[in-house]
N, C-alpha and C positions, 0 to 999 in steps of 0.2 A: 504493500500500500504506500503510495507516494504521500509525502507530507509537504504542505505548502508553508513556507516561511513568509510571514507578512512583513514587508519592509516598513521602515519608519516613514512617516509623512515627510514630503519634501518641504523645502523652505517655502513659506507662504506669507503674504502680507497679513494674513489672519491665521495665527497659530492655534487658537482655541477651537476653531471649527472642527479640526481633525479629531478632536476628542469628544465631539458631540454624540448624542445618542444615535443620530442618523448614521454617522460614520462608524460607530461601534457596531451597529447592526449590519452594515455592509461587510465589515471585516469578519464578523461572526458567520455571516452567510457564505462568504468565500471559503472560510475554513470548513464549514459543515458540508459544502457541496463540491469541494475541490476534486474528489475522486470521480465524481460523475460528469465533470466537465471535459469537453474535447480539448485538444491542444490549442486550437484557436480561441476557444472560450476561456481557457486559462490565461491566455495572453491578454484578453480583455480584462479579466478579473484582476490580474496582477497590476495592470495599468491603473485601474480604478482605485485600488487601495493605496497606490503610491502617488497619485496626482493630488495637487492642492484642491481643496473644496471649491474655491471660486472658479477654478478651471472647469470642474465637472458641472457646476451650475450653469455656466455660460456656453458650454460646448454642445453641439448637436451630435446625433448619432454618427453622421458621416465623419465629422472631425475626430471623434473618439475612435472610430474604426481606423482612420489613417494613423492616428497617434499610436495605436496598439498594434499596427501592422496587420490589421484584419479588414473588416468591412462593416458598414452600418447594419447589415442584416445580422452579422455575427454579434455585434454589440447588443442588439435587441434580443437575440436568442439567449445570449449569456445572462442578461438581466432577468429574463423570464425563468431561466434555470435557477437563478439565485433567489427567486421568490418575489420579484417585482413585476408589476403589470407592464412596465415599460420604463423608458428613460424619464418621462415626467414624474413617475412615482418615486424614482430614486431622488430626483431633484427636489421634490416636495419634502422628503425626509431630511435631506441635507440642509435645505434652506432654513429649517426651523431654528437650529442653533446658530447658523451663520447670520441670519438677519437680526437675531436678538443681540448678537455680540459685536456686530460691525455697524458703525454709523452709516446713515444713508448716503452721506457725501462720499464716503470711502467706497461703498458699493457702486455708486455712480462712476467713480474714477475707474473702478475695475471693469465695469461694463464698457466704458469708452476704450480702455486699454485692450480689451478683448477684441472688439470689433474694428478698432483702428479707424482709418479714413477710407478704407476700401469700400466703395459704394456697392459693388457686387456682393461682397461679403456681408455687408449690413442687410442688403435685400434678402440674401439667403438665410441669415440668422433669424430675422424676424419671421419670415415665412415658415422656416423649419419649426420654430417654437410654436407658432400658431397652429400648424398642422399637428404637432405632437399633442398639444392641449385638446384640440378638437377630437383627435382619435382617442385620447384618454376619456373624454366625455362620453363618447360612444360606448366604450368598454365598461365604464363604471355605472351606467344607468341602464337597468334591465327593462324589458318591455312591461313587466308587471308594475314597476314603479311609475312608468309613463301612463299606463292605463289608469292607475289609481289617481294620478294627478289630474288627468283629463276628466275623469268621473267627478272629482271634487269641484271642478270648475264649470262643468257642462250646464248645470241647472242653476247656477248661482244668480241671485237677483242683481248683485253688483260685485265686481271683483276689485279688491283693493290691492294695489301693487306697492309693496314697501321696499325701499332701498335708500341707503344713505352713503355718503362719500363715494367710493369707487363703485358701489353697487347702484348708485342713483341712475346712471344711463339706462341700465337694463330695465329697471322698474318704470321709468318714464316711457321708454319705448313700448313696453307691454301695455301700459295704461292707454297710451295714445292709439296704438294699433287695434286694441280691443274695441275702442269707440268707432273705429273705421269699419269694423265688421258688424256693427249694430249692437254691441254689448255695452251695458252700463259699467263704467270703470272709473277709477280715480287713482292718482299717484299719491303716495304717502311717503314723505321724506322728513317729517319732523322728529325731533328727539326731545328728551326731557319733558317738562310740563306741557310744551306745545303739542305733544303727541296725544294728550288727553282728548282734544277736540276730534281728532280722527278716530280714536277709540270709541267715542260716543256715537259716531256715525255708523259703526258696525252693527249690522242687524242679523237676525236669524235668517238663514238661507243665503247669506252672502258668502264670499270666499276671500281668502287672503293669500297672495303669493309673496313670500318673503325672500328677498335676495340678500344673502349675507354669507360670505365665503368662510370666514374663520373666527372672528372675534365674537364671543357670546355676550353681546350687549345686553344690559338689563332690560332695555326696551323690548327685546325679543321675547323674553319671558313674560312680560306684562301683556304684550300683543297676543301671544299664543293663548295665555290664560283668559284674556278677554274674549277671544274668538270662541273658545270652548264654552265659556259661560253663557254667551248669547246664542250659541248654536250655529256658528259660522265654521266653515271648513278651512283648512290650512295646507298649503303646499310650500315646502321649504326647498329653495335652490341654494346649495351650499357646497363647500369643499370639505370642511372639517367638523361640522356640527350635526351631521346626520345621526350619529350614535347618541349624542346628548339629547336631541329633541325628537328622535324618531318615534318614540312611543307617545308623543303628545301632538303629532301632526298626522294628516291624512296621507301624505306622500312626501318622499325626499328624492330630489333629483340632484345628481352630482355635477357640479361645474368647477373643475379644477382651476385654482388660481395660478398666477405666474410665479415660478420660483426665482426669476431673475429680474423682472421688471422690464424685460425687452418688449413684451407685448402687453396690451391693455388688460388691466385686471378684469374689465367687464366683458372681454371677448367671449368666453364660454357661456357666461350668463345670458348674453344677447342671443347666442345660438339656441340655448334652451328656451328662451322666451319665444323665439321664432317657431320652434317645434310645437310649443303649446298653442300659439296663434293659428298655425296651419291645421292642427288637430281640431281645434274648436271651429274653425271655418268650415271644415268638411262635414262637421256634425249638423250645421245649420246653414247649408249652402244658400237657400233662398233669402234668408235674412242678410247674409253677408253680401250677396249680389245686390240686393235692394239698397243696403247702406252705401255700397260703393257707387251705385248709380246716383244716389242723392248727394254724395260728397262731390262727385264730378259736376253735377248741376250747380251746386252752391259755389264751387270754385269758378265756374264759368260766369256766374252772376257777379263775382267779385273782380273780374277782369274789366279794365277800363274800356268804354265803348270804342270801337274802331274809328280811327281818325282823330280822337280826342287826346291821345297819349302825347306826352312831351318827349322830344328827342333830347337825350342826354349829351 
């Protein structure tokens, strides 16, 4: 039986990250699965445990494949053998300790140093991470969870879309687009005492869609409890809070957040919102088509009469 010797972490601008729980789990996984890995997968594993955390966070599968003398497909396969759903899953675990210990301005400098000024590389890095996150979204949310979410929203009298800070764009998008398919909806983005007015508006038969990736805000607990008290249903779109709130909501949809900051935090939440929108549209096609027709007619009325417009 071959035994793998884990090398010490390389020099890094951030030394504490290599001793984080995420890196410790990676090292343990490599040790535990070493004998079951192929030669090329071992090359990937050896590279992963020796590379600086910030490099792993910002690198794509293609880059890791090149660095380990393998390929992007081998990187993905090796990670799956080690128990990860994919590269985004590894990055999420490593990012927890890294982002807590490294100041935002330092992380920004590291992002800039990683991508440099090569516009082609920047284009590729952004699109690679976006693709990885979307693929992770597809894998982490099963059809049963989606059906439960759509069922919770299908007959709602009004749908309240809650999102603050980086989650606000997805919540605003959902609320606006729901109105355009003939559904009563409202955006909720208040916190603190200001949220009480929105909680008061919640009625029996309504539904709430909460966009919150990771931080368990106190407002979330109050919002969920209020919904349960009045008989409203709740769909949670999150990355890390599914286990904490899963038994108190009707459905949990997973939207992985960015481990690097290279792509928008709202990216996967917006994709999930679009899935919900299309699902609800297909359930009530006639209402959606009628609302779309009315919207078009109203927009035409708001256009200035022909010949009366000013030239800029």
